[in-house]
Biopython code that builds the backbone (N, CA, C, O; Angstrom):
import numpy as np
from Bio.PDB.StructureBuilder import StructureBuilder

atoms = [
    (1, "UNK", "N", (67.894, 141.135, 144.593)),
    (1, "UNK", "CA", (67.477, 140.518, 143.743)),
    (1, "UNK", "C", (66.242, 139.868, 143.858)),
    (1, "UNK", "O", (66.397, 138.848, 143.187)),
    (2, "UNK", "N", (64.855, 139.859, 144.416)),
    (2, "UNK", "CA", (63.638, 139.991, 144.378)),
    (2, "UNK", "C", (63.315, 139.623, 142.967)),
    (2, "UNK", "O", (62.974, 138.498, 142.602)),
    (3, "UNK", "N", (63.438, 140.552, 142.296)),
    (3, "UNK", "CA", (62.800, 140.883, 141.198)),
    (3, "UNK", "C", (63.622, 140.583, 140.131)),
    (3, "UNK", "O", (63.590, 141.294, 139.127)),
    (4, "UNK", "N", (64.646, 139.248, 140.241)),
    (4, "UNK", "CA", (65.464, 138.590, 138.709)),
    (4, "UNK", "C", (64.486, 137.364, 137.921)),
    (4, "UNK", "O", (63.873, 136.350, 138.257)),
    (5, "UNK", "N", (64.697, 137.970, 136.948)),
    (5, "UNK", "CA", (63.662, 136.261, 136.228)),
    (5, "UNK", "C", (64.501, 135.136, 136.411)),
    (5, "UNK", "O", (65.711, 134.909, 136.392)),
    (6, "UNK", "N", (63.489, 134.530, 136.588)),
    (6, "UNK", "CA", (63.166, 132.892, 136.448)),
    (6, "UNK", "C", (62.804, 132.222, 135.344)),
    (6, "UNK", "O", (62.004, 132.607, 134.492)),
    (7, "UNK", "N", (63.604, 130.875, 135.379)),
    (7, "UNK", "CA", (63.316, 130.158, 134.140)),
    (7, "UNK", "C", (62.535, 128.538, 134.797)),
    (7, "UNK", "O", (62.862, 127.759, 135.692)),
    (8, "UNK", "N", (61.938, 128.565, 134.284)),
    (8, "UNK", "CA", (61.103, 127.518, 134.634)),
    (8, "UNK", "C", (61.240, 126.269, 134.106)),
    (8, "UNK", "O", (60.514, 125.340, 134.460)),
    (9, "UNK", "N", (61.936, 126.181, 133.448)),
    (9, "UNK", "CA", (61.947, 124.858, 132.406)),
    (9, "UNK", "C", (62.635, 123.666, 133.784)),
    (9, "UNK", "O", (63.362, 123.625, 134.777)),
    (10, "UNK", "N", (61.556, 122.679, 132.705)),
    (10, "UNK", "CA", (62.200, 121.492, 133.598)),
    (10, "UNK", "C", (63.585, 120.841, 133.241)),
    (10, "UNK", "O", (63.772, 120.905, 132.026)),
    (11, "UNK", "N", (64.758, 120.150, 134.013)),
    (11, "UNK", "CA", (66.047, 119.825, 133.078)),
    (11, "UNK", "C", (65.728, 118.286, 133.141)),
    (11, "UNK", "O", (66.337, 117.533, 132.381)),
    (12, "UNK", "N", (64.476, 117.625, 134.319)),
    (12, "UNK", "CA", (64.500, 116.106, 134.093)),
    (12, "UNK", "C", (64.402, 115.437, 132.839)),
    (12, "UNK", "O", (64.985, 114.457, 132.377)),
    (13, "UNK", "N", (63.278, 116.418, 132.277)),
    (13, "UNK", "CA", (62.879, 116.251, 130.422)),
    (13, "UNK", "C", (63.943, 116.512, 129.653)),
    (13, "UNK", "O", (64.721, 117.461, 129.563)),
    (14, "UNK", "N", (63.764, 114.993, 128.865)),
    (14, "UNK", "CA", (64.883, 114.196, 127.574)),
    (14, "UNK", "C", (63.941, 114.451, 126.348)),
    (14, "UNK", "O", (62.841, 113.927, 126.176)),
    (15, "UNK", "N", (64.590, 115.380, 125.497)),
    (15, "UNK", "CA", (64.054, 115.195, 124.485)),
    (15, "UNK", "C", (65.304, 114.509, 123.604)),
    (15, "UNK", "O", (66.532, 114.600, 123.618)),
    (16, "UNK", "N", (64.180, 113.682, 122.734)),
    (16, "UNK", "CA", (65.172, 112.626, 122.151)),
    (16, "UNK", "C", (65.473, 113.977, 120.316)),
    (16, "UNK", "O", (64.766, 114.832, 119.781)),
    (17, "UNK", "N", (66.604, 113.514, 120.083)),
    (17, "UNK", "CA", (66.208, 114.599, 118.344)),
    (17, "UNK", "C", (67.132, 113.436, 117.562)),
    (17, "UNK", "O", (67.356, 112.410, 118.205)),
    (18, "UNK", "N", (67.549, 113.520, 116.523)),
    (18, "UNK", "CA", (68.091, 112.757, 115.491)),
    (18, "UNK", "C", (69.584, 113.734, 115.312)),
    (18, "UNK", "O", (69.711, 114.958, 115.342)),
    (19, "UNK", "N", (70.693, 112.565, 115.105)),
    (19, "UNK", "CA", (71.499, 113.737, 115.326)),
    (19, "UNK", "C", (71.741, 114.534, 114.379)),
    (19, "UNK", "O", (70.998, 114.532, 113.398)),
    (20, "UNK", "N", (72.720, 115.306, 114.449)),
    (20, "UNK", "CA", (72.935, 116.693, 113.560)),
    (20, "UNK", "C", (73.422, 115.709, 111.994)),
    (20, "UNK", "O", (73.873, 114.565, 112.050)),
    (21, "UNK", "N", (73.243, 116.320, 110.978)),
    (21, "UNK", "CA", (73.544, 116.873, 109.821)),
    (21, "UNK", "C", (75.010, 116.835, 109.473)),
    (21, "UNK", "O", (75.188, 118.053, 109.471)),
    (22, "UNK", "N", (76.236, 116.311, 109.166)),
    (22, "UNK", "CA", (77.075, 116.875, 108.846)),
    (22, "UNK", "C", (77.069, 117.034, 107.096)),
    (22, "UNK", "O", (77.299, 116.112, 106.314)),
    (23, "UNK", "N", (76.709, 118.609, 106.690)),
    (23, "UNK", "CA", (76.674, 119.099, 105.346)),
    (23, "UNK", "C", (78.323, 119.473, 105.157)),
    (23, "UNK", "O", (79.080, 119.925, 106.017)),
    (24, "UNK", "N", (78.583, 119.179, 103.935)),
    (24, "UNK", "CA", (80.054, 119.412, 103.275)),
    (24, "UNK", "C", (80.333, 121.159, 103.695)),
    (24, "UNK", "O", (79.461, 122.026, 103.764)),
    (25, "UNK", "N", (81.516, 121.291, 103.888)),
    (25, "UNK", "CA", (81.656, 123.139, 103.452)),
    (25, "UNK", "C", (81.125, 123.399, 101.834)),
    (25, "UNK", "O", (80.614, 122.544, 101.111)),
    (26, "UNK", "N", (81.337, 124.511, 101.563)),
    (26, "UNK", "CA", (81.129, 125.465, 100.259)),
    (26, "UNK", "C", (82.719, 126.163, 100.266)),
    (26, "UNK", "O", (83.178, 126.881, 101.155)),
    (27, "UNK", "N", (83.093, 125.924, 99.576)),
    (27, "UNK", "CA", (84.657, 126.649, 99.214)),
    (27, "UNK", "C", (83.699, 128.043, 98.496)),
    (27, "UNK", "O", (82.556, 127.968, 98.046)),
    (28, "UNK", "N", (84.697, 129.434, 98.579)),
    (28, "UNK", "CA", (84.707, 130.415, 98.318)),
    (28, "UNK", "C", (85.284, 130.043, 96.499)),
    (28, "UNK", "O", (86.254, 129.404, 96.090)),
    (29, "UNK", "N", (84.004, 130.894, 95.655)),
    (29, "UNK", "CA", (84.471, 130.861, 94.094)),
    (29, "UNK", "C", (85.585, 131.459, 93.770)),
    (29, "UNK", "O", (85.326, 132.087, 92.744)),
    (30, "UNK", "N", (86.801, 131.641, 94.090)),
    (30, "UNK", "CA", (87.391, 132.436, 92.642)),
    (30, "UNK", "C", (87.696, 132.299, 91.631)),
    (30, "UNK", "O", (88.249, 133.200, 91.001)),
    (31, "UNK", "N", (87.504, 131.418, 91.258)),
    (31, "UNK", "CA", (88.308, 130.737, 89.913)),
    (31, "UNK", "C", (87.266, 130.151, 89.176)),
    (31, "UNK", "O", (86.080, 130.349, 89.440)),
    (32, "UNK", "N", (87.726, 129.333, 88.128)),
    (32, "UNK", "CA", (86.160, 128.268, 87.749)),
    (32, "UNK", "C", (86.325, 127.385, 88.472)),
    (32, "UNK", "O", (85.313, 127.158, 89.136)),
    (33, "UNK", "N", (87.709, 126.302, 88.824)),
    (33, "UNK", "CA", (87.734, 125.256, 89.494)),
    (33, "UNK", "C", (87.016, 125.233, 90.837)),
    (33, "UNK", "O", (86.503, 124.270, 91.408)),
    (34, "UNK", "N", (87.082, 126.331, 91.163)),
    (34, "UNK", "CA", (86.790, 126.387, 92.632)),
    (34, "UNK", "C", (84.616, 126.710, 92.337)),
    (34, "UNK", "O", (83.935, 125.697, 92.173)),
    (35, "UNK", "N", (84.143, 127.643, 92.328)),
    (35, "UNK", "CA", (82.713, 127.500, 91.361)),
    (35, "UNK", "C", (82.232, 126.291, 90.683)),
    (35, "UNK", "O", (81.129, 126.183, 90.148)),
    (36, "UNK", "N", (83.417, 125.120, 90.766)),
    (36, "UNK", "CA", (82.655, 123.960, 90.218)),
    (36, "UNK", "C", (82.712, 123.509, 91.177)),
    (36, "UNK", "O", (81.540, 123.468, 91.553)),
    (37, "UNK", "N", (83.681, 122.848, 92.364)),
    (37, "UNK", "CA", (83.963, 122.625, 93.465)),
    (37, "UNK", "C", (82.361, 123.044, 94.263)),
    (37, "UNK", "O", (81.475, 122.226, 94.511)),
    (38, "UNK", "N", (82.313, 124.676, 94.583)),
    (38, "UNK", "CA", (81.393, 124.935, 94.898)),
    (38, "UNK", "C", (79.724, 124.469, 94.436)),
    (38, "UNK", "O", (78.648, 124.257, 94.996)),
    (39, "UNK", "N", (80.312, 124.471, 93.025)),
    (39, "UNK", "CA", (78.638, 124.049, 92.882)),
    (39, "UNK", "C", (78.037, 122.586, 92.962)),
    (39, "UNK", "O", (76.813, 122.459, 92.937)),
    (40, "UNK", "N", (78.775, 121.595, 93.046)),
    (40, "UNK", "CA", (79.217, 120.409, 93.708)),
    (40, "UNK", "C", (78.679, 120.301, 95.153)),
    (40, "UNK", "O", (77.700, 119.853, 95.750)),
    (41, "UNK", "N", (79.800, 120.929, 95.391)),
    (41, "UNK", "CA", (78.895, 121.100, 97.182)),
    (41, "UNK", "C", (77.336, 121.534, 97.762)),
    (41, "UNK", "O", (76.490, 121.057, 98.519)),
    (42, "UNK", "N", (77.464, 122.400, 97.153)),
    (42, "UNK", "CA", (76.233, 123.098, 97.235)),
    (42, "UNK", "C", (74.609, 121.371, 96.717)),
    (42, "UNK", "O", (73.569, 121.141, 97.334)),
    (43, "UNK", "N", (75.162, 120.642, 95.468)),
    (43, "UNK", "CA", (74.413, 120.315, 95.033)),
    (43, "UNK", "C", (73.943, 119.187, 96.197)),
    (43, "UNK", "O", (72.773, 119.031, 96.545)),
    (44, "UNK", "N", (75.436, 118.209, 96.884)),
    (44, "UNK", "CA", (75.313, 117.525, 97.659)),
    (44, "UNK", "C", (74.611, 117.971, 98.512)),
    (44, "UNK", "O", (73.635, 117.334, 98.907)),
    (45, "UNK", "N", (74.937, 119.180, 99.007)),
    (45, "UNK", "CA", (74.043, 119.399, 100.442)),
    (45, "UNK", "C", (72.683, 119.071, 100.111)),
    (45, "UNK", "O", (72.254, 118.028, 100.605)),
    (46, "UNK", "N", (71.696, 119.940, 99.166)),
    (46, "UNK", "CA", (70.164, 119.789, 98.321)),
    (46, "UNK", "C", (70.174, 118.366, 98.392)),
    (46, "UNK", "O", (69.640, 117.941, 99.417)),
    (47, "UNK", "N", (70.593, 117.554, 97.660)),
    (47, "UNK", "CA", (70.506, 116.039, 97.653)),
    (47, "UNK", "C", (70.319, 115.517, 99.387)),
    (47, "UNK", "O", (69.278, 114.898, 99.611)),
    (48, "UNK", "N", (71.337, 115.759, 100.667)),
    (48, "UNK", "CA", (71.232, 115.147, 101.250)),
    (48, "UNK", "C", (69.949, 115.696, 102.008)),
    (48, "UNK", "O", (69.276, 114.868, 102.622)),
    (49, "UNK", "N", (69.505, 117.207, 102.013)),
    (49, "UNK", "CA", (68.161, 117.667, 102.409)),
    (49, "UNK", "C", (66.802, 116.949, 102.233)),
    (49, "UNK", "O", (65.801, 116.848, 102.942)),
    (50, "UNK", "N", (67.236, 116.386, 100.734)),
    (50, "UNK", "CA", (66.044, 116.125, 99.913)),
    (50, "UNK", "C", (65.822, 114.671, 100.552)),
    (50, "UNK", "O", (64.674, 114.287, 100.773)),
    (51, "UNK", "N", (66.911, 113.879, 100.841)),
    (51, "UNK", "CA", (67.039, 112.141, 100.876)),
    (51, "UNK", "C", (67.329, 111.663, 99.907)),
    (51, "UNK", "O", (67.022, 110.478, 99.783)),
    (52, "UNK", "N", (68.037, 112.331, 98.792)),
    (52, "UNK", "CA", (68.242, 111.370, 96.955)),
    (52, "UNK", "C", (69.720, 110.959, 97.202)),
    (52, "UNK", "O", (70.542, 111.516, 97.929)),
    (53, "UNK", "N", (69.909, 109.499, 96.177)),
    (53, "UNK", "CA", (71.096, 109.033, 96.338)),
    (53, "UNK", "C", (71.949, 110.200, 95.135)),
    (53, "UNK", "O", (71.292, 110.620, 94.183)),
    (54, "UNK", "N", (73.467, 110.643, 95.323)),
    (54, "UNK", "CA", (74.237, 111.184, 94.608)),
    (54, "UNK", "C", (74.193, 110.246, 93.681)),
    (54, "UNK", "O", (73.877, 109.079, 93.908)),
    (55, "UNK", "N", (74.637, 110.890, 92.135)),
    (55, "UNK", "CA", (75.194, 110.024, 91.113)),
    (55, "UNK", "C", (76.682, 110.149, 91.320)),
    (55, "UNK", "O", (77.417, 111.063, 91.696)),
    (56, "UNK", "N", (76.861, 108.905, 90.942)),
    (56, "UNK", "CA", (77.920, 107.974, 90.910)),
    (56, "UNK", "C", (79.510, 108.920, 90.489)),
    (56, "UNK", "O", (80.657, 108.474, 90.444)),
    (57, "UNK", "N", (79.080, 110.150, 90.263)),
    (57, "UNK", "CA", (80.374, 111.252, 90.285)),
    (57, "UNK", "C", (81.173, 112.230, 91.229)),
    (57, "UNK", "O", (82.276, 112.769, 91.309)),
    (58, "UNK", "N", (79.699, 112.124, 92.047)),
    (58, "UNK", "CA", (79.509, 112.620, 93.002)),
    (58, "UNK", "C", (79.667, 111.994, 94.599)),
    (58, "UNK", "O", (79.351, 112.687, 95.567)),
    (59, "UNK", "N", (80.221, 110.533, 94.756)),
    (59, "UNK", "CA", (80.720, 109.824, 95.686)),
    (59, "UNK", "C", (82.053, 109.971, 95.812)),
    (59, "UNK", "O", (82.720, 110.125, 94.789)),
    (60, "UNK", "N", (82.667, 109.951, 97.069)),
    (60, "UNK", "CA", (84.244, 110.657, 97.392)),
    (60, "UNK", "C", (84.193, 110.400, 98.736)),
    (60, "UNK", "O", (83.433, 109.673, 99.375)),
    (61, "UNK", "N", (85.323, 111.260, 99.158)),
    (61, "UNK", "CA", (85.094, 111.582, 100.753)),
    (61, "UNK", "C", (84.471, 112.361, 101.259)),
    (61, "UNK", "O", (84.230, 112.387, 102.466)),
    (62, "UNK", "N", (84.087, 113.149, 100.434)),
    (62, "UNK", "CA", (82.758, 113.858, 100.677)),
    (62, "UNK", "C", (81.297, 113.629, 100.470)),
    (62, "UNK", "O", (80.419, 114.424, 100.805)),
    (63, "UNK", "N", (81.080, 112.271, 99.786)),
    (63, "UNK", "CA", (80.020, 112.334, 99.193)),
    (63, "UNK", "C", (79.064, 111.598, 100.301)),
    (63, "UNK", "O", (79.432, 111.133, 101.380)),
    (64, "UNK", "N", (78.044, 111.609, 99.879)),
    (64, "UNK", "CA", (76.615, 111.411, 100.718)),
    (64, "UNK", "C", (76.136, 110.306, 100.120)),
    (64, "UNK", "O", (76.293, 109.991, 98.940)),
    (65, "UNK", "N", (75.129, 109.305, 101.554)),
    (65, "UNK", "CA", (74.857, 108.033, 100.993)),
    (65, "UNK", "C", (73.639, 108.177, 101.110)),
    (65, "UNK", "O", (73.381, 107.879, 102.276)),
    (66, "UNK", "N", (72.447, 108.548, 100.425)),
    (66, "UNK", "CA", (71.045, 108.916, 100.701)),
    (66, "UNK", "C", (70.501, 107.997, 100.596)),
    (66, "UNK", "O", (71.220, 107.126, 100.106)),
    (67, "UNK", "N", (69.421, 107.643, 100.830)),
    (67, "UNK", "CA", (68.671, 106.445, 100.081)),
    (67, "UNK", "C", (67.000, 106.796, 99.560)),
    (67, "UNK", "O", (66.046, 107.068, 100.288)),
    (68, "UNK", "N", (67.023, 106.717, 98.503)),
    (68, "UNK", "CA", (65.636, 107.491, 97.280)),
    (68, "UNK", "C", (65.385, 106.041, 97.531)),
    (68, "UNK", "O", (66.109, 105.086, 97.813)),
    (69, "UNK", "N", (63.902, 106.238, 97.298)),
    (69, "UNK", "CA", (62.850, 106.255, 95.874)),
    (69, "UNK", "C", (63.018, 104.547, 96.297)),
    (69, "UNK", "O", (62.885, 104.362, 97.507)),
    (70, "UNK", "N", (63.284, 103.315, 95.494)),
    (70, "UNK", "CA", (63.368, 101.864, 94.743)),
    (70, "UNK", "C", (64.250, 101.810, 95.166)),
    (70, "UNK", "O", (64.096, 101.078, 96.144)),
    (71, "UNK", "N", (65.406, 102.175, 95.101)),
    (71, "UNK", "CA", (67.042, 102.163, 95.700)),
    (71, "UNK", "C", (67.449, 101.832, 96.988)),
    (71, "UNK", "O", (68.389, 101.146, 97.392)),
    (72, "UNK", "N", (66.312, 102.626, 97.726)),
    (72, "UNK", "CA", (66.588, 102.490, 99.534)),
    (72, "UNK", "C", (66.802, 100.764, 99.595)),
    (72, "UNK", "O", (66.467, 99.841, 98.853)),
    (73, "UNK", "N", (67.630, 100.879, 101.042)),
    (73, "UNK", "CA", (67.890, 99.825, 101.210)),
    (73, "UNK", "C", (66.592, 98.749, 101.750)),
    (73, "UNK", "O", (65.480, 99.050, 101.316)),
    (74, "UNK", "N", (66.646, 97.929, 102.361)),
    (74, "UNK", "CA", (65.702, 97.387, 102.851)),
    (74, "UNK", "C", (65.729, 98.024, 104.129)),
    (74, "UNK", "O", (66.877, 97.886, 104.552)),
    (75, "UNK", "N", (64.985, 98.699, 105.013)),
    (75, "UNK", "CA", (64.183, 99.127, 106.414)),
    (75, "UNK", "C", (64.265, 100.937, 105.770)),
    (75, "UNK", "O", (63.264, 101.559, 106.125)),
    (76, "UNK", "N", (65.222, 101.750, 104.964)),
    (76, "UNK", "CA", (65.776, 102.198, 105.304)),
    (76, "UNK", "C", (64.522, 103.331, 103.654)),
    (76, "UNK", "O", (64.474, 103.060, 102.455)),
    (77, "UNK", "N", (64.145, 103.918, 104.047)),
    (77, "UNK", "CA", (62.285, 105.118, 103.630)),
    (77, "UNK", "C", (63.390, 106.584, 103.204)),
    (77, "UNK", "O", (64.226, 106.936, 104.037)),
    (78, "UNK", "N", (63.294, 107.148, 102.184)),
    (78, "UNK", "CA", (63.291, 108.852, 101.909)),
    (78, "UNK", "C", (62.339, 109.581, 103.253)),
    (78, "UNK", "O", (61.383, 109.155, 103.901)),
    (79, "UNK", "N", (62.708, 110.191, 103.273)),
    (79, "UNK", "CA", (62.346, 110.918, 104.548)),
    (79, "UNK", "C", (60.984, 111.551, 103.748)),
    (79, "UNK", "O", (59.870, 111.339, 104.228)),
    (80, "UNK", "N", (61.177, 112.521, 102.212)),
    (80, "UNK", "CA", (60.443, 112.874, 101.523)),
    (80, "UNK", "C", (59.613, 112.222, 100.682)),
    (80, "UNK", "O", (60.122, 112.577, 99.619)),
    (81, "UNK", "N", (59.062, 111.800, 100.495)),
    (81, "UNK", "CA", (58.183, 111.310, 99.133)),
    (81, "UNK", "C", (57.144, 111.945, 98.549)),
    (81, "UNK", "O", (56.363, 112.726, 99.093)),
    (82, "UNK", "N", (57.163, 111.476, 97.074)),
    (82, "UNK", "CA", (56.502, 112.249, 95.857)),
    (82, "UNK", "C", (54.954, 112.128, 96.771)),
    (82, "UNK", "O", (54.889, 111.764, 97.945)),
    (83, "UNK", "N", (53.679, 112.562, 95.838)),
    (83, "UNK", "CA", (52.536, 112.552, 96.329)),
    (83, "UNK", "C", (51.897, 112.675, 95.569)),
    (83, "UNK", "O", (50.927, 111.969, 95.294)),
    (84, "UNK", "N", (52.226, 113.475, 95.110)),
    (84, "UNK", "CA", (51.373, 114.208, 93.384)),
    (84, "UNK", "C", (52.193, 114.879, 92.303)),
    (84, "UNK", "O", (53.202, 115.436, 92.735)),
    (85, "UNK", "N", (52.042, 114.936, 91.314)),
    (85, "UNK", "CA", (52.484, 114.873, 90.410)),
    (85, "UNK", "C", (52.011, 115.606, 88.772)),
    (85, "UNK", "O", (51.570, 114.678, 88.094)),
    (86, "UNK", "N", (51.967, 117.137, 87.849)),
    (86, "UNK", "CA", (51.115, 116.920, 87.343)),
    (86, "UNK", "C", (52.160, 118.004, 86.012)),
    (86, "UNK", "O", (52.876, 118.983, 86.223)),
    (87, "UNK", "N", (51.910, 117.469, 85.018)),
    (87, "UNK", "CA", (53.102, 117.134, 83.923)),
    (87, "UNK", "C", (52.331, 118.371, 82.908)),
    (87, "UNK", "O", (51.173, 118.149, 82.553)),
    (88, "UNK", "N", (52.891, 119.428, 82.545)),
    (88, "UNK", "CA", (51.964, 119.307, 80.870)),
    (88, "UNK", "C", (53.306, 119.958, 79.970)),
    (88, "UNK", "O", (54.333, 120.543, 80.313)),
    (89, "UNK", "N", (52.744, 119.545, 78.665)),
    (89, "UNK", "CA", (53.386, 119.903, 77.294)),
    (89, "UNK", "C", (53.680, 120.890, 77.164)),
    (89, "UNK", "O", (52.813, 121.742, 77.355)),
    (90, "UNK", "N", (54.919, 121.290, 76.809)),
    (90, "UNK", "CA", (55.430, 122.700, 76.527)),
    (90, "UNK", "C", (55.949, 122.717, 75.056)),
    (90, "UNK", "O", (56.223, 121.578, 74.678)),
    (91, "UNK", "N", (56.133, 123.550, 74.248)),
    (91, "UNK", "CA", (56.617, 123.794, 73.026)),
    (91, "UNK", "C", (57.529, 125.293, 72.745)),
    (91, "UNK", "O", (57.054, 126.412, 72.551)),
    (92, "UNK", "N", (58.853, 124.925, 72.792)),
    (92, "UNK", "CA", (59.932, 125.791, 72.654)),
    (92, "UNK", "C", (60.015, 125.927, 71.531)),
    (92, "UNK", "O", (60.122, 124.983, 70.749)),
    (93, "UNK", "N", (59.979, 127.411, 71.125)),
    (93, "UNK", "CA", (60.226, 127.484, 69.667)),
    (93, "UNK", "C", (62.179, 128.157, 69.835)),
    (93, "UNK", "O", (62.761, 128.644, 70.804)),
    (94, "UNK", "N", (62.764, 127.799, 68.092)),
    (94, "UNK", "CA", (63.898, 129.268, 68.103)),
    (94, "UNK", "C", (62.892, 130.319, 67.768)),
    (94, "UNK", "O", (61.974, 130.443, 66.957)),
    (95, "UNK", "N", (63.498, 131.102, 68.826)),
    (95, "UNK", "CA", (62.867, 133.004, 68.551)),
    (95, "UNK", "C", (63.343, 133.455, 67.117)),
    (95, "UNK", "O", (62.575, 134.272, 66.610)),
    (96, "UNK", "N", (64.275, 133.163, 66.460)),
    (96, "UNK", "CA", (65.042, 133.512, 65.139)),
    (96, "UNK", "C", (63.732, 132.392, 63.821)),
    (96, "UNK", "O", (63.286, 132.932, 62.808)),
    (97, "UNK", "N", (63.477, 131.309, 64.092)),
    (97, "UNK", "CA", (62.950, 130.324, 63.273)),
    (97, "UNK", "C", (61.586, 129.557, 63.718)),
    (97, "UNK", "O", (61.889, 128.467, 64.203)),
    (98, "UNK", "N", (60.193, 129.775, 63.708)),
    (98, "UNK", "CA", (59.523, 129.737, 64.733)),
    (98, "UNK", "C", (58.858, 127.920, 63.745)),
    (98, "UNK", "O", (57.683, 127.557, 63.783)),
    (99, "UNK", "N", (59.690, 127.345, 63.198)),
    (99, "UNK", "CA", (59.436, 126.020, 62.706)),
    (99, "UNK", "C", (60.656, 125.477, 63.243)),
    (99, "UNK", "O", (60.443, 124.275, 63.086)),
    (100, "UNK", "N", (61.852, 125.571, 63.801)),
    (100, "UNK", "CA", (62.631, 125.115, 64.815)),
    (100, "UNK", "C", (61.969, 124.897, 65.808)),
    (100, "UNK", "O", (61.572, 125.950, 66.306)),
    (101, "UNK", "N", (61.479, 123.502, 66.646)),
    (101, "UNK", "CA", (60.682, 123.880, 67.763)),
    (101, "UNK", "C", (61.108, 122.591, 69.300)),
    (101, "UNK", "O", (60.845, 123.463, 70.128)),
    (102, "UNK", "N", (61.305, 121.985, 69.743)),
    (102, "UNK", "CA", (61.154, 121.026, 70.626)),
    (102, "UNK", "C", (59.749, 120.975, 71.452)),
    (102, "UNK", "O", (59.301, 122.090, 71.718)),
    (103, "UNK", "N", (58.842, 119.658, 71.981)),
    (103, "UNK", "CA", (58.152, 119.510, 72.812)),
    (103, "UNK", "C", (58.873, 119.377, 73.813)),
    (103, "UNK", "O", (59.957, 118.794, 73.853)),
    (104, "UNK", "N", (58.427, 119.802, 74.508)),
    (104, "UNK", "CA", (58.851, 118.693, 76.349)),
    (104, "UNK", "C", (57.537, 118.960, 77.200)),
    (104, "UNK", "O", (56.645, 119.782, 76.988)),
    (105, "UNK", "N", (57.704, 117.823, 78.453)),
    (105, "UNK", "CA", (56.994, 118.116, 79.244)),
    (105, "UNK", "C", (57.477, 118.568, 80.022)),
    (105, "UNK", "O", (58.697, 118.422, 79.966)),
    (106, "UNK", "N", (56.972, 119.356, 81.187)),
    (106, "UNK", "CA", (57.222, 119.901, 82.540)),
    (106, "UNK", "C", (56.786, 119.917, 83.545)),
    (106, "UNK", "O", (55.704, 120.486, 83.691)),
    (107, "UNK", "N", (57.285, 119.446, 84.401)),
    (107, "UNK", "CA", (56.691, 119.337, 85.840)),
    (107, "UNK", "C", (55.624, 121.163, 85.915)),
    (107, "UNK", "O", (56.527, 121.976, 86.109)),
    (108, "UNK", "N", (54.605, 121.770, 85.862)),
    (108, "UNK", "CA", (53.724, 122.362, 86.590)),
    (108, "UNK", "C", (53.961, 121.956, 88.236)),
    (108, "UNK", "O", (54.490, 122.709, 89.054)),
    (109, "UNK", "N", (53.543, 120.854, 88.468)),
    (109, "UNK", "CA", (52.545, 121.503, 90.628)),
    (109, "UNK", "C", (53.577, 120.020, 90.830)),
    (109, "UNK", "O", (53.749, 119.049, 90.092)),
    (110, "UNK", "N", (54.188, 120.420, 92.312)),
    (110, "UNK", "CA", (54.731, 118.854, 92.377)),
    (110, "UNK", "C", (54.457, 118.643, 94.129)),
    (110, "UNK", "O", (55.247, 119.175, 94.909)),
    (111, "UNK", "N", (53.660, 118.092, 94.481)),
    (111, "UNK", "CA", (54.141, 118.079, 96.056)),
    (111, "UNK", "C", (54.297, 116.404, 96.378)),
    (111, "UNK", "O", (54.117, 115.398, 95.692)),
    (112, "UNK", "N", (54.874, 116.726, 98.257)),
    (112, "UNK", "CA", (55.942, 115.976, 98.628)),
    (112, "UNK", "C", (55.423, 115.805, 100.093)),
    (112, "UNK", "O", (54.976, 116.862, 100.541)),
    (113, "UNK", "N", (55.366, 114.736, 100.961)),
    (113, "UNK", "CA", (55.411, 114.487, 102.027)),
    (113, "UNK", "C", (56.222, 113.661, 103.286)),
    (113, "UNK", "O", (55.994, 112.457, 103.395)),
    (114, "UNK", "N", (56.961, 114.173, 104.026)),
    (114, "UNK", "CA", (57.516, 114.202, 104.888)),
    (114, "UNK", "C", (57.359, 113.113, 105.334)),
    (114, "UNK", "O", (56.189, 112.984, 105.694)),
    (115, "UNK", "N", (57.986, 112.181, 105.512)),
    (115, "UNK", "CA", (57.210, 110.918, 106.479)),
    (115, "UNK", "C", (57.820, 110.479, 107.521)),
    (115, "UNK", "O", (57.845, 109.279, 107.792)),
    (116, "UNK", "N", (58.583, 111.691, 108.481)),
    (116, "UNK", "CA", (59.060, 111.805, 109.440)),
    (116, "UNK", "C", (56.992, 112.710, 110.191)),
    (116, "UNK", "O", (56.070, 112.072, 110.700)),
    (117, "UNK", "N", (57.044, 114.098, 109.936)),
    (117, "UNK", "CA", (56.411, 114.958, 110.789)),
    (117, "UNK", "C", (54.708, 115.091, 109.596)),
    (117, "UNK", "O", (53.685, 115.769, 109.693)),
    (118, "UNK", "N", (55.027, 114.414, 108.933)),
    (118, "UNK", "CA", (53.614, 114.297, 108.039)),
    (118, "UNK", "C", (53.265, 115.751, 106.833)),
    (118, "UNK", "O", (52.405, 115.623, 105.961)),
    (119, "UNK", "N", (53.668, 116.397, 106.911)),
    (119, "UNK", "CA", (54.225, 118.040, 106.258)),
    (119, "UNK", "C", (54.204, 117.986, 104.746)),
    (119, "UNK", "O", (54.994, 117.475, 103.953)),
    (120, "UNK", "N", (52.856, 118.787, 104.535)),
    (120, "UNK", "CA", (53.423, 118.634, 102.724)),
    (120, "UNK", "C", (53.811, 119.841, 102.461)),
    (120, "UNK", "O", (53.649, 120.900, 103.068)),
    (121, "UNK", "N", (54.414, 119.539, 101.360)),
    (121, "UNK", "CA", (55.109, 120.572, 101.122)),
    (121, "UNK", "C", (54.332, 120.738, 99.078)),
    (121, "UNK", "O", (54.091, 119.791, 98.329)),
    (122, "UNK", "N", (54.219, 121.683, 98.886)),
    (122, "UNK", "CA", (53.376, 121.925, 97.890)),
    (122, "UNK", "C", (53.932, 123.152, 96.736)),
    (122, "UNK", "O", (53.929, 124.373, 96.900)),
    (123, "UNK", "N", (54.498, 122.190, 95.275)),
    (123, "UNK", "CA", (55.098, 123.718, 94.600)),
    (123, "UNK", "C", (54.476, 123.741, 93.477)),
    (123, "UNK", "O", (54.362, 122.705, 92.822)),
    (124, "UNK", "N", (53.939, 124.979, 93.031)),
    (124, "UNK", "CA", (53.888, 125.492, 91.805)),
    (124, "UNK", "C", (54.452, 126.421, 90.880)),
    (124, "UNK", "O", (54.953, 127.525, 91.092)),
    (125, "UNK", "N", (54.292, 125.812, 89.862)),
    (125, "UNK", "CA", (55.377, 126.887, 88.965)),
    (125, "UNK", "C", (54.376, 128.147, 88.569)),
    (125, "UNK", "O", (54.811, 129.102, 87.925)),
]
sb = StructureBuilder()
sb.init_structure("model")
sb.init_model(0)
sb.init_chain("A")
sb.init_seg("    ")
for serial, (resi, resn, name, xyz) in enumerate(atoms, 1):
    if name == "N":
        sb.init_residue(resn, " ", resi, " ")
    sb.init_atom(name, np.array(xyz, "f"), 0.0, 1.0, " ", f" {name:<3s}", serial, name[0])
structure = sb.get_structure()
């Protein structure tokens, strides 16, 4: 076994990592009630990843306790922070009657920055 592979990794090296995040399980959707539960679980997971505070109706045994923006507790800063947002006014018309319409502002571009790594995330419509 003179040609056996050898691992040269040092075992005295301490790698510091944050503890793992406990995500809620996503139930299988077989009817309306379980589909709504699955949507709520997926929404909680996305909010946890974004570091946002969930809506009050989502608080419960599986609710998340995030910190977001101005409502963050002292000393707690959200991981992702908004750097830039570009909005555009859009007119949405009724296909049957163009006299019926609404004007909305929608996000055309959003730039976020990770406060831990400094990485930026640039989303464009």
